[in-house]
DONUVEX-336899 format. One record per residue: residue in one letter; x, y, z of N, C-alpha, C in turn. Coordinates in pm, whole numbers, plus 32768, in hexadecimal, padded with zeros to 4 digits. Example, Ala and Ser with C-alpha at 12.3 -4.5 7.8 and 13.67 -1.06 7.14 Angstrom:
DONUVEX-336899
   residu   n.px   n.py   n.pz   ca.px   ca.py   ca.pz   c.px   c.py   c.pz
        A   8527   7DC7   830C    84CE    7E3E    830C   8528   7EB6   830C
        S   8505   7F1F   82C4    8557    7F96    82CA   850A   8003   8313
***
This chain:
DONUVEX-336899
   residu   n.px   n.py   n.pz   ca.px   ca.py   ca.pz   c.px   c.py   c.pz
        X   6089   D0CD   5BE5    6060    D09E    5B63   5FF0   D0F7   5B30
        X   5FFE   D125   5AB9    5F9B    D17F    5A7E   5F3C   D130   5A26
        X   5EBC   D14E   5A34    5E57    D10C    59E1   5E16   D173   5986
        X   5DFE   D14E   5909    5DBD    D1A8    58AA   5D25   D1A3   58B5
        X   5CF1   D144   5901    5C60    D139    590E   5C29   D1B4   5954
        X   5BCD   D1F7   5913    5B8A    D26F    5945   5BE8   D2E7   5953
        X   5C5C   D2DF   5918    5CB6    D350    5914   5C7E   D3B2   58AD
        X   5C6F   D431   58D1    5C30    D490    5877   5C7B   D4A1   57F3
        X   5CFA   D47D   57EF    5D48    D488    5774   5D4C   D406   5726
        X   5D07   D3A2   5757    5D0A    D320    5717   5C83   D301   56D5
        X   5C88   D2B8   566B    5C0B    D28C    562D   5BEA   D1FD   5657
        X   5C38   D1C5   56B1    5C24    D13B    56DD   5BAD   D131   573D
        X   5B51   D0DB   571C    5AE1    D0C0    5776   5AD4   D02B   5790
        X   5B2A   CFDC   5752    5B28    CF4B    5762   5A9E   CF12   5746
        X   5A5E   CF4A   56DE    59DC    CF1D    56AD   596E   CF27   5716
        X   597C   CF85   5772    5914    CF9D    57D6   5899   CFD7   5792
        X   5826   CF97   57A7    57AA    CFC5    576B   573D   CFCE   57D5
        X   56DB   D023   57BC    5666    D029    5813   5613   CFAB   57FF
        X   55CF   CF82   5869    5577    CF0D    5862   54ED   CF3D   5836
        X   54CD   CF2A   57B7    5450    CF5A    577C   53EB   CEE8   5777
        X   5370   CF03   57A4    5304    CEA0    57A2   5285   CEE3   576E
        X   5232   CE94   5731    51B2    CEC5    56FE   5143   CEA4   5761
        X   50E7   CF04   5773    506F    CEEC    57C3   4FF7   CF0C   576D
        X   4F9C   CEAB   575F    4F1F    CEC3    5716   4EA8   CE82   575A
        X   4EBC   CE58   57D8    4E52    CE1D    582A   4E73   CE38   58BC
        X   4E13   CE1F   5914    4E29    CE35    59A3   4EA4   CDE7   59D2
        X   4EF0   CE26   5A2B    4F6B    CDE6    5A5C   4F8B   CE1A   5AE9
        X   4FC9   CDC4   5B39    4FFA    CDEA    5BBD   5092   CDEF   5BB6
        X   50C9   CE63   5BD6    5159    CE79    5BD5   518F   CE57   5C60
        X   5204   CE18   5C67    5241    CDF7    5CE8   52C4   CE43   5CFA
        X   52FB   CE3C   5D71    537C    CE7C    5D8C   53E9   CE45   5D2F
        X   53DD   CDC6   5D0A    543F    CD88    5CB0   543E   CDC5   5C25
        X   53D5   CE0F   5C03    53CA    CE50    5B80   540E   CED9   5B7D
        X   544C   CEFF   5BEA    548D    CF81    5BF2   54ED   CF96   5B7E
        X   54EB   D00F   5B46    5543    D034    5ADA   550A   D01C   5A50
        X   5499   CFD9   5A48    545E    CFBD    59C6   5416   D037   598E
        X   5415   D03E   590A    53CA    D0A4    58C1   5358   D05B   587C
        X   52DE   D089   5894    5268    D048    585C   522D   D09D   57ED
        X   5221   D062   5777    51E1    D0A2    5706   514D   D07C   570E
        X   50F4   D0DE   5722    5068    D0C4    5741   500E   D0D9   56C8
        X   4FB4   D076   56B3    4F59    D076    5641   4ED1   D046   5674
        X   4E68   D095   565C    4DE2    D071    568C   4D82   D056   5618
        X   4DB6   D023   55AA    4D64    D007    5534   4CF3   CFA5   5555
        X   4D10   CF3F   55A6    4CAF    CED5    55C2   4C54   CEF2   5639
        X   4C5F   CF67   5676    4C0B    CF8A    56E9   4C59   CFD4   5752
        X   4C11   D007   57B6    4C52    D050    5823   4CB9   CFF5   5868
        X   4D26   D031   5895    4D93    CFE7    58D3   4DA6   D01B   5962
        X   4DAE   CFBD   59C1    4DC9    CFDF    5A4D   4E52   CFA5   5A73
        X   4EAB   CFFE   5A9D    4F31    CFD6    5AC8   4F37   CFE9   5B5F
        X   4F52   CF7E   5BA8    4F56    CF84    5C3A   4FE6   CF85   5C68
        X   500A   CFEC   5CB4    5091    CFFC    5CEA   509C   CFB9   5D73
        X   5118   CFA1   5DA2    5128    CF78    5E2E   50EA   CFE1   5E8A
        X   50AE   CFB6   5EF6    5066    D00F    5F51   50C5   D050   5FB6
        X   508D   D0A5   600B    50DB    D0E8    6073   5121   D083   60CD
        X   50E0   D012   60E7    511B    CFAF    6142   5175   CF49   60FC
        X   516A   CF3C   6076    51BA    CED8    6031   522B   CF13   5FDD
        X   5224   CF95   5FC1    528C    CFD5    5F6F   5311   CFD9   5FB7
        X   537C   CFCD   5F69    5403    CFD4    5FA0   5443   D058   5F78
        X   5482   D09A   5FD7    54C3    D11A    5FBB   5522   D10C   5F44
        X   5515   D169   5EE7    556E    D170    5E75   553B   D12E   5DF6
        X   54CD   D0E0   5DFE    549B    D0A6    5D81   5463   D116   5D2A
        X   546F   D106   5CA6    5440    D16D    5C4A   540B   D12E   5BCA
        X   53AB   D171   5B8E    5367    D140    5B17   534C   D1B5   5AB9
        X   5349   D197   5A38    5326    D1FD    59D5   52BA   D1C5   597A
        X   5254   D216   5960    51E4    D1EF    590A   51DA   D254   5898
        X   51E0   D221   581D    51E1    D276    57A6   5167   D254   5751
        X   5122   D2BB   5721    50B1    D2A5    56C7   50E9   D279   5640
        X   50C3   D202   5613    50F0    D1D2    5592   5087   D1EB   5526
        X   5009   D1D6   5548    4F9C    D1E9    54E8   4F7D   D27D   54DA
        X   4F81   D2B1   5463    4F5E    D33E    544D   4ECC   D355   5474
        X   4EB2   D3B2   54CD    4E2E    D3CA    5508   4DEA   D345   552B
        X   4E0C   D30C   559E    4DDA    D288    55C5   4D42   D27A   55B5
        X   4D1A   D203   558E    4C8B    D1E5    557C   4C40   D1E8   5600
        X   4C87   D1CB   566D    4C4C    D1C5    56F3   4CB0   D1FD   5757
        X   4C7F   D21C   57D0    4CD9    D24C    583A   4D36   D1DD   5869
        X   4DAC   D206   5894    4E0D    D1AD    58D3   4E22   D1E4   595F
        X   4DF7   D198   59C4    4DFB    D1C7    5A4E   4E6C   D181   5A99
        X   4EC4   D1D2   5AD3    4F33    D1A0    5B25   4F0C   D1B9   5BB5
        X   4EF4   D14E   5C01    4EBE    D15C    5C88   4F1B   D12A   5CF5
        X   4F1E   D175   5D63    4F72    D151    5DD6   4F22   D115   5E49
        X   4E9E   D10D   5E3C    4E4C    D0D1    5EA4   4E1D   D131   5F10
        X   4E63   D1A0   5F20    4E3B    D209    5F80   4E7E   D28B   5F55
        X   4E58   D2F7   5F95    4E8A    D37C    5F6F   4F19   D390   5F9F
        X   4F79   D355   5F53    5006    D360    5F78   505C   D393   5F04
        X   501D   D3CB   5E9E    5068    D3FD    5E2A   506C   D496   5E2C
        X   50E4   D4CC   5E2A    50F9    D55C    5E1A   512F   D571   5D8E
        X   50EA   D5C1   5D3D    510B    D5CE    5CB0   512E   D65E   5C8B
        X   519A   D66C   5C40    51BD    D6EB    5C01   51A9   D6D7   5B6D
        X   5159   D72E   5B2F    5139    D71D    5AA2   5143   D7A0   5A57
        X   516A   D793   59DB    5169    D805    597F   5135   D7CF   58FB
        X   50DC   D81A   58BB    50A9    D7ED    5839   50BF   D859   57D0
        X   5095   D83B   5756    50B0    D893    56E4   5076   D91E   56F4
        X   500A   D92A   573F    4FCD    D9AC    5755   5013   D9FB   57C2
        X   5084   D9C5   57F5    50CB    DA06    5862   5081   D9F5   58E5
        X   5023   D998   58E7    4FC9    D984    5957   5006   D925   59BD
        X   5005   D94D   5A39    5032    D8F6    5AA6   4FBC   D8D4   5B01
        X   4F40   D8EC   5AD2    4EC9    D8DC    5B24   4EB3   D84E   5B56
        X   4EE2   D7E9   5B0D    4ECF    D760    5B3A   4F3B   D732   5B9B
        X   4F9A   D78A   5BBB    4FF9    D76C    5C25   4FAC   D762   5CA8
        X   4FDC   D710   5D03    4F90    D6F9    5D7E   4F9A   D76C   5DE2
        X   5001   D7BB   5DDE    500F    D834    5E31   4FEB   D81C   5EC3
        X   5026   D7B5   5EFE    5012    D79B    5F8D   4FA0   D73E   5FAE
        X   4F4A   D71E   5F4F    4EDB    D6C0    5F66   4EF6   D643   5F16
        X   4F21   D5D9   5F59    4F44    D55E    5F14   4ECA   D51C   5ED7
        X   4EE3   D4CB   5E6F    4E79    D486    5E27   4E94   D3F0   5E27
        X   4E2D   D3A4   5DFE    4E39    D312    5DF5   4E5E   D2E4   5D69
        X   4E36   D332   5D03    4E46    D307    5C78   4E7F   D374   5C1F
        X   4ECD   D349   5BBE    4EF8    D39E    5B50   4EBA   D361   5AD3
        X   4E7A   D3B4   5A82    4E2F    D382    5A0F   4E6C   D3B8   598E
        X   4E93   D35B   5936    4EBC    D380    58B0   4E3B   D386   5860
        X   4E0D   D3FE   5847    4D88    D417    580F   4D83   D3F6   5779
        X   4D0A   D3EC   5746    4CF6    D3CF    56B7   4D25   D441   565D
        X   4D44   D4B4   5698    4D79    D523    5649   4E12   D525   5647
        X   4E51   D4CC   5694    4EE3    D4C8    569C   4F1F   D4AD   5613
        X   4F9C   D4D3   5604    4FE4    D4C2    5587   5053   D45B   5597
        X   5076   D418   5529    50E5    D3BA    552D   5160   D403   5563
        X   51A0   D3C5   55C5    5217    D400    5601   51FC   D445   5687
        X   517E   D466   56A6    515F    D49B    572B   518C   D433   5791
        X   51BB   D45F   5805    51ED    D3FD    5865   51D5   D426   58F6
        X   51DD   D3C0   594C    51D9    D3D2    59DD   524A   D37E   5A17
        X   5299   D3B9   5A6E    5303    D371    5AB6   52E2   D375   5B4A
        X   52E7   D302   5B8B    52C7    D2F9    5C19   533B   D2B9   5C65
        X   535D   D2F3   5CD8    53C4    D2BE    5D31   5386   D2AF   5DBC
        X   539C   D23A   5DFA    5364    D21F    5E7E   53CB   D241   5EE9
        X   539D   D28A   5F4F    53F5    D2AC    5FC0   53A0   D2C3   603C
        X   53C3   D280   60A8    5387    D299    612B   52EE   D28C   6129
        X   52BC   D224   60E4    522C    D20A    60E3   51DC   D25C   607F
        X   5221   D2A5   6026    51DB    D2FD    5FC7   5220   D2F7   5F3F
        X   51D5   D324   5EDA    520E    D333    5E54   5221   D3C7   5E36
        X   5294   D3E6   5DFD    52AE    D46A    5DC6   52A8   D456   5D2F
        X   5255   D4A2   5CEA    5242    D48F    5C5B   525A   D511   5C0F
        X   528A   D500   5B96    5299    D570    5B39   525D   D544   5AB5
        X   5223   D5A2   5A6E    51E9    D57F    59ED   51FA   D5F1   598B
        X   51F1   D5CD   590C    51F9    D62E    58A1   5195   D604   5837
        X   514B   D665   5803    50E7    D647    579E   50F0   D6AD   572C
        X   50DE   D67A   56B2    50E2    D6CF    563C   505D   D711   561E
        X   4FFA   D6FE   5676    4F76    D73A    5662   4F3D   D764   56E9
        X   4EEC   D7C9   56EB    4EB0    D7FA    5766   4E55   D790   57A4
        X   4E6C   D76E   5822    4E1D    D70D    586E   4E24   D67E   5839
        X   4E90   D658   57F7    4EA0    D5D0    57C8   4EBA   D56E   5839
        X   4EEE   D5A1   58A9    4F05    D550    591F   4EBA   D590   5992
        X   4E66   D53E   59D5    4E10    D570    5A40   4E23   D51D   5ABF
        X   4DE0   D545   5B2A    4DE9    D4FE    5BA9   4D5E   D4E9   5BE4
        X   4D57   D48B   5C41    4CDC    D478    5C8E   4CFF   D43B   5D14
***
């Protein structure tokens, strides 16, 4: 039996949509939130997003965080609780300096210079996060 779902020649998606959520205050993300896309806004103050930790994360969970507010009023910090994030980043200046390059970090920061549409995608595997990010401005996404 042939199915047109996800067939490259088919336009059928059976109304499959991404799970989009807004974040504008501190929040703890769980494994059950896997697959969600978070539109991040720090108009009302700095935002801390807590990810599942090395001991609680489940292999294969993934999250995406997108800057919604043009040049956020405050930093948006995505934290893993310990240095378990490996990040590959490219920004508008062609800069990859905020990539972790073998030294894992605890936090990814959507800086106040970030632009609407800048994003970070994180996937958990084997006690660690693998992250990729893209920014429309130099140093819009940082680490600590």
